C-alpha positions as CSV (number, residue, x, y, z in Angstrom):
1,X,0.0,0.0,0.0
2,X,2.8,2.4,0.9
3,X,4.6,1.4,-2.3
4,X,1.6,2.2,-4.5
5,X,1.2,5.7,-2.9
6,X,4.9,6.5,-3.4
7,X,4.6,5.6,-7.1
8,X,1.6,7.8,-7.6
9,X,3.3,10.8,-5.8
10,X,6.4,10.3,-8.1
11,X,4.2,10.5,-11.2
12,X,2.5,13.7,-10.0
13,X,5.9,15.3,-9.1
14,X,7.4,14.4,-12.5
15,X,4.3,15.7,-14.3
16,X,4.5,19.0,-12.4
17,X,8.2,19.5,-13.3
18,X,7.4,18.8,-16.9
19,X,4.6,21.4,-16.9
20,X,6.9,23.9,-15.2
21,X,9.6,23.4,-17.7
22,X,7.2,23.9,-20.6
23,X,5.6,27.0,-19.1
24,X,8.8,28.4,-17.7
25,X,11.4,30.8,-19.2
26,X,11.5,29.0,-22.6
27,X,7.7,29.2,-22.8
28,X,7.8,32.9,-22.0
29,X,10.4,33.5,-24.7
30,X,8.1,31.7,-27.2
31,X,5.2,34.0,-26.1
32,X,7.3,37.1,-26.4
33,X,7.9,36.3,-30.1
34,X,4.2,36.2,-31.0
35,X,2.7,39.2,-32.8
36,X,0.1,39.7,-30.0
37,X,2.9,40.6,-27.5
38,X,4.3,43.5,-29.7
39,X,4.1,46.7,-27.7
40,X,1.3,49.1,-28.8
41,X,2.2,52.5,-30.1
42,X,5.3,51.4,-32.0
43,X,5.5,53.7,-35.1
44,X,5.2,52.0,-38.4
45,X,8.1,52.4,-40.9
46,X,7.0,54.1,-44.1
47,X,9.1,53.9,-47.3
48,X,10.1,57.4,-48.5
49,X,10.9,57.7,-52.2
50,X,13.9,59.9,-53.1
51,X,13.1,63.2,-54.5
52,X,13.2,63.3,-58.3
53,X,16.1,65.0,-59.9
54,X,15.5,68.1,-61.8
55,X,15.8,66.9,-65.3
56,X,13.9,69.7,-67.1
57,X,16.1,71.3,-69.7
58,X,17.4,74.8,-68.9
59,X,18.1,75.8,-72.5
60,X,15.2,75.6,-75.0
61,X,14.3,77.2,-78.3
62,X,11.2,79.3,-78.1
63,X,9.4,82.0,-80.1
64,X,9.8,85.5,-78.7
65,X,8.8,88.7,-80.5
66,X,8.4,86.6,-83.6
67,X,11.9,85.3,-83.6
68,X,13.3,81.9,-82.7
69,X,15.2,82.5,-79.5
70,X,17.5,80.4,-77.3
71,X,15.9,80.8,-73.8
72,X,17.5,80.0,-70.4
73,X,15.1,79.0,-67.6
74,X,16.9,79.0,-64.1
75,X,15.6,76.5,-61.6
76,X,15.4,79.2,-58.9
77,X,12.9,81.1,-60.9
78,X,10.2,78.6,-62.0
79,X,8.2,79.7,-65.0
80,X,10.6,82.5,-65.9
81,X,13.2,82.6,-68.7
82,X,15.8,84.8,-70.3
83,X,16.8,85.2,-73.9
84,X,20.3,84.2,-74.6
85,X,20.6,84.0,-78.4
86,X,18.7,85.0,-81.5
87,X,20.1,83.0,-84.5
88,X,19.5,84.1,-88.1
89,X,18.9,82.1,-91.2
90,X,22.0,80.6,-92.8
91,X,20.7,79.3,-96.1
92,X,17.9,76.8,-96.7
93,X,19.8,74.0,-95.0
94,X,20.2,76.0,-91.7
95,X,17.1,78.1,-91.1
96,X,16.8,80.1,-87.9
97,X,14.6,77.5,-86.3
98,X,17.1,74.7,-86.8
99,X,20.0,76.8,-85.7
100,X,18.1,77.8,-82.6
101,X,17.3,74.2,-81.7
102,X,20.9,73.1,-82.3
103,X,22.4,75.9,-80.2
104,X,19.9,75.2,-77.4
105,X,20.7,71.4,-77.5
106,X,24.5,72.0,-77.4
107,X,24.3,74.5,-74.5
108,X,22.1,72.1,-72.6
109,X,24.5,69.2,-73.3
110,X,27.5,71.2,-72.0
111,X,25.6,72.8,-69.0
112,X,26.2,69.9,-66.5
113,X,30.0,70.4,-67.1
114,X,29.8,74.0,-65.8
115,X,29.6,76.6,-68.5
116,X,32.2,79.3,-68.2
117,X,32.7,81.5,-71.3
118,X,31.6,82.0,-74.9
119,X,34.6,82.3,-77.1
120,X,35.6,82.0,-80.7
121,X,38.0,79.5,-82.2
122,X,38.9,77.7,-85.5
123,X,37.9,74.1,-86.0
124,X,38.7,72.1,-89.2
125,X,39.4,75.4,-90.9
126,X,36.1,77.0,-90.0
127,X,35.5,79.8,-87.6
128,X,33.3,78.8,-84.7
129,X,31.6,80.2,-81.6
130,X,32.4,77.8,-78.8
131,X,32.0,77.5,-75.0
132,X,34.4,76.5,-72.3
133,X,33.4,74.5,-69.3
134,X,34.9,73.7,-65.9
135,X,35.4,70.0,-66.6
136,X,36.5,70.3,-70.2
137,X,39.5,72.5,-71.1
138,X,38.8,72.4,-74.9
139,X,36.4,75.0,-76.3
140,X,33.4,73.0,-77.6
141,X,31.5,74.2,-80.6
142,X,28.2,76.1,-80.3
143,X,27.8,77.0,-83.9
144,X,29.9,77.5,-87.0
145,X,30.3,81.0,-88.2
146,X,29.2,81.6,-91.9
147,X,32.1,82.0,-94.3
148,X,33.2,85.6,-94.6
149,X,31.7,86.6,-91.3
150,X,33.7,88.1,-88.4
151,X,33.6,85.4,-85.6
152,X,33.6,87.8,-82.6
153,X,31.1,90.1,-84.2
154,X,28.8,87.2,-85.1
155,X,29.1,85.8,-81.6
156,X,28.2,89.2,-80.1
157,X,25.3,89.7,-82.4
158,X,23.8,86.2,-81.9
159,X,24.3,86.5,-78.1
160,X,23.5,90.2,-78.2
161,X,21.9,90.4,-74.7
162,X,24.8,88.7,-73.0
163,X,27.5,90.6,-75.0
164,X,26.0,94.0,-74.1
165,X,25.4,93.2,-70.5
166,X,28.9,91.7,-70.2
167,X,30.5,94.9,-71.5
168,X,28.1,97.0,-69.6
169,X,27.4,99.5,-72.4
170,X,25.2,99.9,-75.4
171,X,26.6,99.2,-78.8
172,X,25.2,99.3,-82.3
173,X,24.3,96.0,-84.0
174,X,27.0,94.6,-86.1
175,X,26.0,94.5,-89.8
176,X,28.4,91.7,-90.9
177,X,26.1,88.9,-89.9
178,X,23.1,90.1,-91.8
179,X,24.9,91.3,-95.0
180,X,25.5,88.0,-96.8
181,X,29.2,87.3,-97.1
182,X,30.4,90.9,-96.7
183,X,33.0,91.2,-94.0
184,X,33.0,94.9,-93.2
185,X,35.3,94.7,-90.2
186,X,37.7,92.5,-92.2
187,X,37.8,94.9,-95.1
188,X,38.5,97.8,-92.8
189,X,41.3,95.7,-91.2
190,X,42.8,95.0,-94.5
191,X,42.8,98.6,-95.5
192,X,44.5,99.6,-92.2
193,X,46.9,96.7,-92.4
194,X,45.5,95.1,-89.2
195,X,45.7,91.4,-88.5
196,X,42.7,89.3,-89.2
197,X,40.3,88.9,-86.2
198,X,39.7,85.2,-87.1
199,X,43.0,83.8,-86.0
200,X,43.4,80.3,-84.7
201,X,43.8,81.6,-81.1
202,X,40.7,81.9,-79.1
203,X,39.4,85.4,-78.3
204,X,38.6,86.8,-74.9
205,X,35.1,85.3,-74.1
206,X,31.9,86.5,-72.6
207,X,31.8,85.4,-69.0
208,X,28.6,83.2,-68.5
209,X,28.8,82.8,-64.8
210,X,26.7,85.9,-63.9
211,X,24.0,84.8,-66.3
212,X,23.7,81.3,-64.8
213,X,21.7,80.1,-61.8
214,X,23.8,78.9,-58.8
215,X,22.3,75.4,-59.4
216,X,24.1,75.5,-62.8
217,X,27.4,76.7,-61.3
218,X,26.8,80.4,-61.9
219,X,26.5,83.4,-59.6
220,X,23.1,84.6,-60.8
221,X,24.4,88.1,-60.4
222,X,22.7,89.3,-63.6
223,X,19.5,87.3,-63.3
224,X,16.7,89.4,-62.0
225,X,13.1,89.6,-62.7
226,X,12.2,87.5,-65.7
227,X,8.9,86.6,-67.2
228,X,7.1,83.6,-68.7
229,X,7.9,85.0,-72.2
230,X,11.5,86.1,-71.3
231,X,12.9,89.5,-71.0
232,X,15.9,91.4,-72.3
233,X,18.8,91.9,-69.9
234,X,19.1,95.6,-69.1
235,X,22.8,96.6,-69.3
236,X,22.2,99.8,-67.3
237,X,21.4,97.7,-64.3
238,X,24.9,96.1,-64.3
239,X,27.1,99.1,-64.3
């Protein structure tokens, strides 16, 4: 009788230990891992998409005052733009619209490299208007100057607003670009025995930094106002 009672007590004791082990620390750990035991009020993580890069072109060809015009639209002035160049027709193969689109595309292509100055040079025997950038030492072509035209005069006429503001004074429009193949300045130079202005060495350029937004590596010193249709830069404001 005593032996039977001892056996029963041992079974109960072992069963209790087994239950304690299952519901002890290991059991608690298992419960802590269930979703129901997650503390309330824990903020949910939300995925934030990175801001889209500004890929809108700064240089575009637009119609202004009835002329195809290369316009610059600074990021800091949404909806406003400035006229940079007014190309002229150069024969049936290169009408003003095509030249405007080409100049805009090239300036936009070079813009990420940090535009610095508009200069003149000679490439493959042709006079060119070119631009220097911070990352590329070579002067890259913006457009080819028509044969017989003065390169610097053509540059200043096409980029009239920038040229006048860069000099800070008013000048009369140069006639060499609109007069066919006549090179008035070159003829005067020949009479006076002066060297040709279309030498292979680059000329002093038009500094572009003041006309560029800081986001494009410029100073923005000569960007003020502006309008949706563009506006001419007033040289009197830059003296």
